[in-house]
N, C-alpha and C positions, 0 to 999 in steps of 0.2 A: 805715444800712449803705451804704457807697460803691458806686457802680456799677463793674463790672469794666471794666478798660481793655482794649481789644482789640489784637491783634497785626495788623500789616500783612502780607498774604500776597504774597510776591514769587516769581513763577514764572521758573525758568531758561528761556532761549530753547529749549533742547533738549526741553522738555516738549511743545511743539507737535509735534515729530517723533515723540515717544513716543505721543501721542494718535492719530496717523495710523494706527497699527496696531490701534486699539480701535474697535469699532463705534460709529458716531455716536449710536446710540440710548442709549448710556450716558453721554454727555457731561454731561447735566444732572445725573444722579446723582453723577457724579464731582465736579462743581462744587459742588453742594449739600453733599455730605458733607465735602469739604475745608474749605469755609467754616464749616460747623457745628462740626466737630471740632477745627479748628486755630486759629480766630480768638481764643479766649479762654484756653484752658489747654493749649497744645500739649505741655507737658512733664509733664502728669499722666498716669501710666500707667493704662490701662484694659485690658479684655479684648482689644480690637482695636487698641490704640495702645501700642507698646512701644519702649523703647530697644533698639538693636541691641547684641548681645553682642560682636560682632567687627566691625572696620571693613569697610565695603563699598567698592566701586570709586567710589561717589559721594561718599565721605567724609561720609556722613550719620550722624546719631546716633539717629534715630527712624524707625519704620515705622508706617504706618496701614494697616489691613486692612479691607476692606468689600466690599459688593456681593453678587450672587448667589454662593453657595458661598464667600464671602470671597475671591473671585478677584482683586480689584484691590489693588494695593499702591502707596502713596505714600511716597516716601522724602524726608525733610526734615531740616533742621537749624534751630535757633532762635538768635536773637541777642537775648537777654533785655534788655540795656541799651537797645538801639534798638527793642525790641518788634517784631521782624521774624521771620517764618517764611519760610525759603527752601525752596521746593518744587523739588527737584533732579531727581526722576524719578517717572514714573508707569508702572507695569508691570502685567502680567497673569500670574497664576499658573495654570498648567494642570498638574494632577497634581503632580509634584515638580519642575516646571520653571518658571523665571521668565523672562518675556520683557519686555524694555524696548526699545521700538522694534523694530528688526529683530534685536537681539542676544539671545542666551540666556545667562543667568547661573546659576552654581552656587549652590545653596541650602545 
């Protein structure tokens, strides 16, 4: 059985700004989860990884949910031919509100 080929994770420069609003104690959790969940099968739908039903302001096609109370959201798109996953935004969901950086977005 051939080994799975991994995807390259490419972070948008804005992601660093988004992370500034998240407690540093969660950075390693975010990094580990993104690498584990998106390196090999980023387009496989799971309970916490789903394609978006409507276009978002980030132009993404997928959302990854994880963390305590599923509060973290990673929005990304894939480029299958070049085997790349583009991480476009990392946000924090609090109740029915989504915060990405200093901005609040409608769910």
